TORKELO-171048 format. One record per residue (C-alpha): residue number from 1; residue in three letters; x, z, y. Coordinates in Angstrom, 2 decimals. Example, Ala and Ser with C-alpha at 12.3 -4.5 7.8 and 13.67 -1.06 7.14 Angstrom:
<nodes>
NODE    i   aa       xx       zz       yy
NODE    1  ALA    12.30     7.80    -4.50
NODE    2  SER    13.67     7.14    -1.06
</nodes>
This chain:
<nodes>
NODE    i   aa       xx       zz       yy
NODE    1  MET  -121.63    -7.40   -66.08
NODE    2  LEU  -117.99    -8.41   -66.33
NODE    3  THR  -117.39   -11.92   -67.72
NODE    4  GLU  -114.36   -13.97   -68.77
NODE    5  ASN  -114.49   -15.71   -65.40
NODE    6  ASN  -113.90   -12.53   -63.41
NODE    7  ILE  -111.37   -10.62   -65.52
NODE    8  ASP  -108.50    -9.53   -63.30
NODE    9  PRO  -105.64   -11.86   -64.36
NODE   10  THR  -103.08    -9.12   -63.70
NODE   11  LEU  -104.60    -6.80   -66.32
NODE   12  ASP  -102.63    -5.90   -69.40
NODE   13  LEU  -105.50    -6.45   -71.81
NODE   14  GLU  -103.88    -4.67   -74.73
NODE   15  GLU  -103.26    -1.54   -72.67
NODE   16  GLU  -106.79    -1.69   -71.24
NODE   17  ILE  -108.27    -1.99   -74.74
NODE   18  LYS  -106.23     1.01   -75.89
NODE   19  ARG  -107.40     2.99   -72.86
NODE   20  LEU  -111.03     2.08   -73.45
NODE   21  LYS  -110.75     2.91   -77.14
NODE   22  LYS  -109.61     6.44   -76.33
NODE   23  GLU  -112.18     6.84   -73.56
NODE   24  MET  -115.05     5.66   -75.78
NODE   25  ASN  -113.89     7.41   -78.96
NODE   26  ALA  -113.94     4.00   -80.62
NODE   27  VAL  -112.39     2.54   -83.75
NODE   28  ILE  -111.43    -1.14   -83.94
NODE   29  LEU  -111.86    -2.82   -87.33
NODE   30  ALA  -110.49    -6.32   -87.95
NODE   31  HIS  -110.75    -8.76   -90.82
NODE   32  TYR  -107.66   -10.53   -92.13
NODE   33  TYR  -109.00   -13.86   -90.82
NODE   34  GLN  -108.92   -12.79   -87.18
NODE   35  ASP  -106.24   -14.06   -84.78
NODE   36  SER  -102.98   -12.14   -84.98
NODE   37  ASP  -103.39   -10.38   -81.59
NODE   38  LEU  -106.69    -8.89   -82.74
NODE   39  GLN  -105.17    -7.78   -86.03
NODE   40  ASP  -102.28    -6.15   -84.19
NODE   41  ILE  -104.51    -4.09   -81.91
NODE   42  ALA  -106.92    -2.98   -84.65
NODE   43  ASP  -106.90     0.51   -86.13
NODE   44  PHE  -107.71    -0.86   -89.58
NODE   45  ILE  -107.36    -4.35   -91.06
NODE   46  GLY  -108.96    -5.31   -94.33
NODE   47  ASP  -111.24    -7.47   -96.43
NODE   48  SER  -115.00    -6.97   -96.58
NODE   49  LEU  -114.83    -4.09   -99.07
NODE   50  ASP  -112.08    -2.25   -97.18
NODE   51  LEU  -113.96    -2.58   -93.90
NODE   52  SER  -117.31    -1.56   -95.41
NODE   53  ARG  -115.73     1.67   -96.60
NODE   54  ARG  -114.18     2.26   -93.17
NODE   55  ALA  -117.51     1.70   -91.45
NODE   56  ALA  -119.21     4.18   -93.77
NODE   57  ALA  -116.55     6.86   -93.38
NODE   58  THR  -115.61     6.73   -89.69
NODE   59  ASP  -116.22     9.65   -87.35
NODE   60  ALA  -115.73     7.49   -84.24
NODE   61  GLU  -118.68     7.21   -81.86
NODE   62  VAL  -118.21     3.46   -81.41
NODE   63  ILE  -117.26     0.80   -83.98
NODE   64  VAL  -115.79    -2.37   -82.52
NODE   65  PHE  -115.82    -5.05   -85.20
NODE   66  CYS  -113.44    -7.98   -84.95
NODE   67  GLY  -114.98   -10.15   -87.59
NODE   68  VAL  -118.25   -12.04   -88.05
NODE   69  LYS  -121.79   -10.87   -87.50
NODE   70  PHE  -122.69    -9.96   -91.09
NODE   71  MET  -119.67    -7.62   -91.16
NODE   72  ALA  -120.77    -5.87   -87.97
NODE   73  GLU  -124.28    -5.62   -89.43
NODE   74  VAL  -122.84    -3.84   -92.48
NODE   75  ALA  -121.20    -1.33   -90.12
NODE   76  LYS  -124.56    -0.72   -88.41
NODE   77  ILE  -126.39    -0.40   -91.73
NODE   78  LEU  -123.91     2.19   -92.98
NODE   79  SER  -123.41     4.00   -89.64
NODE   80  PRO  -126.78     3.70   -87.86
NODE   81  ASN  -126.12     6.37   -85.26
NODE   82  ARG  -123.02     4.66   -83.93
NODE   83  LEU  -122.77     1.92   -81.35
NODE   84  VAL  -121.48    -1.20   -83.14
NODE   85  LEU  -119.96    -3.88   -80.92
NODE   86  LEU  -119.03    -7.46   -81.81
NODE   87  PRO  -116.93    -9.48   -79.35
NODE   88  ASP  -119.02   -12.65   -79.88
NODE   89  LEU  -122.53   -12.59   -81.36
NODE   90  ASN  -122.18   -16.27   -82.24
NODE   91  ALA  -119.52   -15.40   -84.82
NODE   92  GLY  -121.66   -16.28   -87.81
NODE   93  CYS  -120.94   -17.54   -91.33
NODE   94  SER  -121.77   -20.77   -93.13
NODE   95  LEU  -122.65   -18.82   -96.28
NODE   96  GLU  -125.11   -16.68   -94.35
NODE   97  GLU  -126.66   -19.80   -92.81
NODE   98  SER  -127.02   -21.40   -96.24
NODE   99  CYS  -129.25   -18.59   -97.51
NODE  100  GLN  -132.34   -18.03   -95.38
NODE  101  PRO  -134.68   -15.08   -96.16
NODE  102  ASP  -137.91   -17.06   -96.72
NODE  103  LYS  -136.27   -19.45   -99.20
NODE  104  PHE  -134.38   -16.65  -100.95
NODE  105  LYS  -137.54   -14.57  -101.28
NODE  106  ALA  -139.31   -17.52  -102.89
NODE  107  PHE  -136.33   -18.13  -105.18
NODE  108  ARG  -136.45   -14.53  -106.36
NODE  109  ALA  -140.21   -14.73  -106.90
NODE  110  ALA  -139.69   -17.80  -109.10
NODE  111  HIS  -137.31   -15.80  -111.33
NODE  112  PRO  -138.95   -12.35  -111.66
NODE  113  ASP  -136.88   -11.41  -114.73
NODE  114  HIS  -133.60   -11.73  -112.76
NODE  115  ILE  -131.92    -9.16  -110.55
NODE  116  ALA  -130.17   -10.36  -107.39
NODE  117  ILE  -126.44    -9.76  -107.11
NODE  118  THR  -125.55   -10.98  -103.64
NODE  119  TYR  -122.21   -11.65  -102.00
NODE  120  ILE  -121.70    -9.59   -98.86
NODE  121  ASN  -121.47   -12.81   -96.79
NODE  122  CYS  -125.20   -12.77   -96.03
NODE  123  SER  -127.62   -11.42   -93.44
NODE  124  ALA  -129.18    -7.96   -93.38
NODE  125  GLU  -132.47    -9.61   -94.38
NODE  126  ILE  -130.90   -11.03   -97.54
NODE  127  LYS  -129.28    -7.68   -98.33
NODE  128  ALA  -132.73    -6.09   -98.08
NODE  129  LEU  -133.99    -8.60  -100.68
NODE  130  SER  -131.06    -7.94  -103.04
NODE  131  ASP  -130.40    -5.36  -105.74
NODE  132  ILE  -126.62    -5.02  -105.47
NODE  133  ILE  -124.17    -6.37  -102.92
NODE  134  VAL  -120.68    -7.40  -104.07
NODE  135  THR  -117.48    -8.64  -102.49
NODE  136  SER  -114.84   -10.88  -104.02
NODE  137  SER  -112.81    -7.70  -104.58
NODE  138  ASN  -115.36    -5.88  -106.69
NODE  139  ALA  -117.78    -8.49  -108.08
NODE  140  LYS  -116.34    -8.67  -111.62
NODE  141  HIS  -116.00    -4.87  -111.83
NODE  142  ILE  -119.64    -4.38  -110.84
NODE  143  ILE  -121.11    -7.17  -112.95
NODE  144  ASP  -119.20    -5.95  -116.03
NODE  145  GLN  -121.16    -2.68  -115.75
NODE  146  LEU  -124.50    -4.46  -116.22
NODE  147  PRO  -126.08    -5.10  -119.65
NODE  148  LYS  -124.96    -8.40  -121.14
NODE  149  ASP  -128.55    -9.56  -121.53
NODE  150  GLN  -129.45    -8.83  -117.91
NODE  151  LYS  -130.46   -12.05  -116.15
NODE  152  ILE  -128.81   -12.40  -112.74
NODE  153  ILE  -129.26   -14.46  -109.61
NODE  154  PHE  -125.99   -14.78  -107.70
NODE  155  ALA  -126.09   -15.84  -104.05
NODE  156  PRO  -125.06   -17.37  -101.75
NODE  157  ASP  -121.63   -18.75  -102.80
NODE  158  LYS  -121.87   -21.08  -105.79
NODE  159  TYR  -118.10   -21.40  -106.17
NODE  160  LEU  -117.52   -17.65  -106.26
NODE  161  GLY  -120.48   -17.34  -108.62
NODE  162  ASN  -119.06   -19.99  -110.93
NODE  163  TYR  -115.68   -18.25  -110.94
NODE  164  ILE  -117.30   -14.90  -111.79
NODE  165  ASN  -119.32   -16.53  -114.57
NODE  166  LYS  -116.08   -17.70  -116.15
NODE  167  GLN  -114.43   -14.30  -115.67
NODE  168  THR  -117.32   -12.31  -117.13
NODE  169  GLY  -118.79   -14.72  -119.69
NODE  170  ARG  -122.11   -14.63  -117.85
NODE  171  ASP  -124.51   -17.44  -117.07
NODE  172  MET  -125.74   -16.28  -113.68
NODE  173  LEU  -128.22   -18.47  -111.82
NODE  174  LEU  -126.33   -19.65  -108.74
NODE  175  TRP  -127.63   -20.22  -105.22
NODE  176  ASP  -126.32   -23.47  -103.72
NODE  177  GLY  -124.20   -22.14  -100.84
NODE  178  THR  -120.58   -22.70   -99.84
NODE  179  CYS  -117.98   -21.53   -97.33
NODE  180  VAL  -117.23   -24.24   -94.79
NODE  181  VAL  -113.52   -23.31   -94.80
NODE  182  HIS  -112.79   -22.99   -98.51
NODE  183  GLU  -114.80   -26.10   -99.37
NODE  184  GLN  -112.76   -28.16   -96.89
NODE  185  PHE  -109.33   -27.72   -98.43
NODE  186  SER  -107.69   -30.97   -99.47
NODE  187  GLU  -106.80   -31.34  -103.16
NODE  188  LYS  -104.59   -34.29  -102.23
NODE  189  THR  -102.60   -32.19   -99.74
NODE  190  LEU  -102.43   -29.29  -102.18
NODE  191  ILE  -100.81   -31.55  -104.76
NODE  192  GLN   -98.41   -32.92  -102.13
NODE  193  LEU   -97.41   -29.38  -101.12
NODE  194  ARG   -96.92   -28.42  -104.75
NODE  195  ASN   -94.68   -31.44  -105.28
NODE  196  GLN   -92.66   -30.61  -102.14
NODE  197  HIS   -92.33   -26.92  -103.06
NODE  198  SER   -92.19   -26.92  -106.83
NODE  199  SER   -91.14   -23.27  -107.10
NODE  200  ALA   -94.02   -22.02  -104.91
NODE  201  LYS   -96.87   -20.04  -106.42
NODE  202  ILE  -100.35   -21.27  -105.52
NODE  203  ILE  -102.67   -18.41  -104.56
NODE  204  ALA  -106.37   -18.97  -103.92
NODE  205  HIS  -109.56   -17.25  -102.86
NODE  206  PRO  -112.40   -17.67  -105.39
NODE  207  GLU  -114.63   -19.19  -102.69
NODE  208  CYS  -112.61   -22.39  -103.31
NODE  209  PRO  -114.11   -25.12  -105.52
NODE  210  GLU  -113.09   -25.07  -109.19
NODE  211  ALA  -111.20   -28.35  -108.66
NODE  212  LEU  -108.74   -26.39  -106.50
NODE  213  LEU  -108.76   -23.11  -108.42
NODE  214  LYS  -107.45   -24.91  -111.52
NODE  215  TYR  -104.05   -25.22  -109.78
NODE  216  ALA  -103.80   -21.54  -108.83
NODE  217  ASP  -101.27   -19.08  -110.24
NODE  218  HIS  -103.24   -16.18  -108.77
NODE  219  ILE  -106.91   -16.00  -107.70
NODE  220  GLY  -108.35   -13.09  -105.77
NODE  221  SER  -109.87   -11.63  -102.63
NODE  222  THR  -107.92   -11.63   -99.38
NODE  223  ARG  -106.68    -8.12  -100.16
NODE  224  SER  -105.68    -9.22  -103.67
NODE  225  LEU  -103.76   -12.21  -102.30
NODE  226  LEU  -101.96    -9.95   -99.84
NODE  227  ASP  -101.08    -7.46  -102.58
NODE  228  TYR   -99.77   -10.28  -104.79
NODE  229  THR   -97.44   -11.68  -102.13
NODE  230  THR   -96.28    -8.18  -101.17
NODE  231  ALA   -95.33    -7.51  -104.78
NODE  232  HIS   -93.38   -10.78  -104.95
NODE  233  ASP   -91.44   -10.67  -101.67
NODE  234  GLY   -88.88   -13.45  -101.60
NODE  235  GLY   -91.11   -15.99  -103.30
NODE  236  ASP   -92.71   -19.12  -101.88
NODE  237  PHE   -96.50   -19.34  -101.67
NODE  238  ILE   -99.02   -22.08  -101.09
NODE  239  VAL  -102.08   -20.30   -99.70
NODE  240  LEU  -105.63   -21.50  -100.33
NODE  241  THR  -107.63   -19.35   -97.93
NODE  242  GLU  -108.16   -18.98   -94.20
NODE  243  PRO  -104.68   -18.86   -92.60
NODE  244  GLY  -105.33   -15.70   -90.58
NODE  245  ILE  -104.14   -13.79   -93.65
NODE  246  LEU  -100.64   -15.25   -93.23
NODE  247  HIS   -99.98   -12.86   -90.34
NODE  248  GLN  -100.16    -9.87   -92.68
NODE  249  MET   -98.44   -11.66   -95.54
NODE  250  LYS   -95.42   -12.35   -93.33
NODE  251  LYS   -95.29    -8.68   -92.36
NODE  252  PHE   -95.37    -7.37   -95.91
NODE  253  ALA   -93.30   -10.10   -97.52
NODE  254  PRO   -90.80   -11.05   -94.79
NODE  255  LYS   -88.44   -12.79   -97.22
NODE  256  SER   -91.12   -15.19   -98.39
NODE  257  GLN   -92.18   -18.63   -97.21
NODE  258  PHE   -95.86   -19.44   -96.83
NODE  259  TYR   -97.55   -22.83   -96.71
NODE  260  ALA  -101.16   -23.11   -95.55
NODE  261  VAL  -103.19   -25.93   -97.08
NODE  262  PRO  -104.82   -28.18   -94.46
NODE  263  GLY  -108.46   -29.27   -94.57
NODE  264  VAL  -109.65   -32.67   -95.72
NODE  265  GLU  -109.29   -34.49   -92.41
NODE  266  GLU  -105.96   -36.24   -92.25
NODE  267  GLY  -103.67   -34.84   -89.57
NODE  268  CYS  -106.04   -31.98   -88.77
NODE  269  THR  -104.03   -28.83   -88.09
NODE  270  SER  -107.01   -26.49   -87.63
NODE  271  CYS  -109.53   -27.63   -90.27
NODE  272  ASN  -108.55   -24.69   -92.46
NODE  273  ASN  -109.45   -22.20   -89.69
NODE  274  CYS  -112.82   -20.46   -89.81
NODE  275  PRO  -114.58   -21.63   -86.62
NODE  276  TYR  -116.67   -18.46   -86.57
NODE  277  MET  -113.82   -15.98   -86.99
NODE  278  LYS  -111.89   -17.71   -84.23
NODE  279  LEU  -114.70   -17.19   -81.69
NODE  280  ASN  -113.44   -13.64   -81.19
NODE  281  THR  -110.58   -13.34   -78.70
NODE  282  LEU  -108.64   -10.56   -77.01
NODE  283  GLU  -110.57   -11.26   -73.79
NODE  284  LYS  -113.92   -10.96   -75.55
NODE  285  LEU  -112.80    -7.77   -77.27
NODE  286  TYR  -111.95    -6.27   -73.89
NODE  287  LEU  -115.27    -7.43   -72.38
NODE  288  CYS  -117.43    -6.05   -75.17
NODE  289  MET  -115.78    -2.64   -74.72
NODE  290  VAL  -116.13    -2.68   -70.94
NODE  291  ASN  -119.75    -3.87   -71.07
NODE  292  ARG  -120.62    -1.98   -74.28
NODE  293  SER  -122.21    -5.25   -75.30
NODE  294  PRO  -122.99    -7.31   -77.33
NODE  295  SER  -124.11    -4.64   -79.76
NODE  296  ILE  -125.75    -4.88   -83.17
NODE  297  GLU  -129.38    -3.78   -83.10
NODE  298  MET  -131.56    -3.55   -86.18
NODE  299  ASP  -135.07    -2.54   -87.15
NODE  300  GLU  -134.89     0.77   -89.03
NODE  301  GLU  -137.06    -0.39   -91.93
NODE  302  LEU  -134.83    -3.41   -92.45
NODE  303  ARG  -131.70    -1.28   -92.16
NODE  304  ALA  -132.92     1.22   -94.75
NODE  305  LYS  -133.82    -1.53   -97.24
NODE  306  ALA  -130.49    -3.30   -96.75
NODE  307  LYS  -128.62    -0.02   -97.18
NODE  308  LEU  -129.92     0.41  -100.74
NODE  309  SER  -128.01    -2.61  -102.05
NODE  310  LEU  -124.88    -1.66  -100.10
NODE  311  ASP  -125.02     1.91  -101.39
NODE  312  LYS  -125.24     0.52  -104.91
NODE  313  MET  -122.11    -1.56  -104.23
NODE  314  LEU  -120.13     1.42  -102.96
NODE  315  GLU  -121.30     3.54  -105.90
NODE  316  MET  -120.24     0.94  -108.49
NODE  317  SER  -116.99    -0.21  -106.86
NODE  318  PRO  -113.55     0.71  -108.23
NODE  319  PRO  -111.64     3.45  -106.37
NODE  320  ALA  -110.31     2.47  -102.96
NODE  321  LYS  -106.72     1.32  -102.73
NODE  322  ALA  -104.32     3.02  -100.35
NODE  323  ASP  -104.17     1.46   -96.90
NODE  324  LYS  -101.26    -0.77   -96.01
NODE  325  ALA   -99.28     0.29   -92.97
NODE  326  ALA   -99.82    -1.96   -89.97
</nodes>
């Protein structure tokens, strides 16, 4: 098996990846939080909802997912007959880790009159224990369709759940999970940036704590943040989400200035990067295509159960937006 240690240093990795993609009849999907070189070589870039739809609709024989493991699992759940590759199987998620199946199952059993609305940032096992999956793009739209008296458990992100409660007037019971990136943003540095760039709009992902969201001019999913900056090209923006999205923002709003908010550690230039997303590299993408590994494997019974909650999400979601040109 080829490894990083024995890749031919003279290879043009981008050209090799393009060659392999054609040879394998593969599609490369990338999340906005991936490094810019992975975004640039992908066939489709998007947030979790965009990429879920792509995984469900593709006619490619192989799906190569540049993202984190739960995203690649979604692709396998929705396209079980396709080979799904992930450049690094260790690309996990702090929200997924915060919500383990045995504890979640017990939590549900303790609240039998509640349904479980679960953020897509969770494992296949949690999806199988859930009623409806949501993303930050579609959560309000889906929850607004449910009866007002319906009791709801929302997991695993308590900050997103709290934001949705305020948006919908609900009182959902929240699981105590957080995103390691969005929780780490520095309020002190945010205020300093706002003072330095007084005309800048503050845009934020709803995974951020409420103490940060209160400063935001616009709150939304990664796709929503990108759409907002695209519509306001020429403005200045302070961005409260993982800085991988800045690559696309600069493409679609080239006249704008963007300021990423650092994490809480003073002088830390990478504390706002997702350590899991950044495990994927161009070299690992090439290797997973050459080796056809690591791949996502899943028990069929688990896959079928998890698919029910994802199907419900896709059924209840708003119509898909048109793709942005790369």
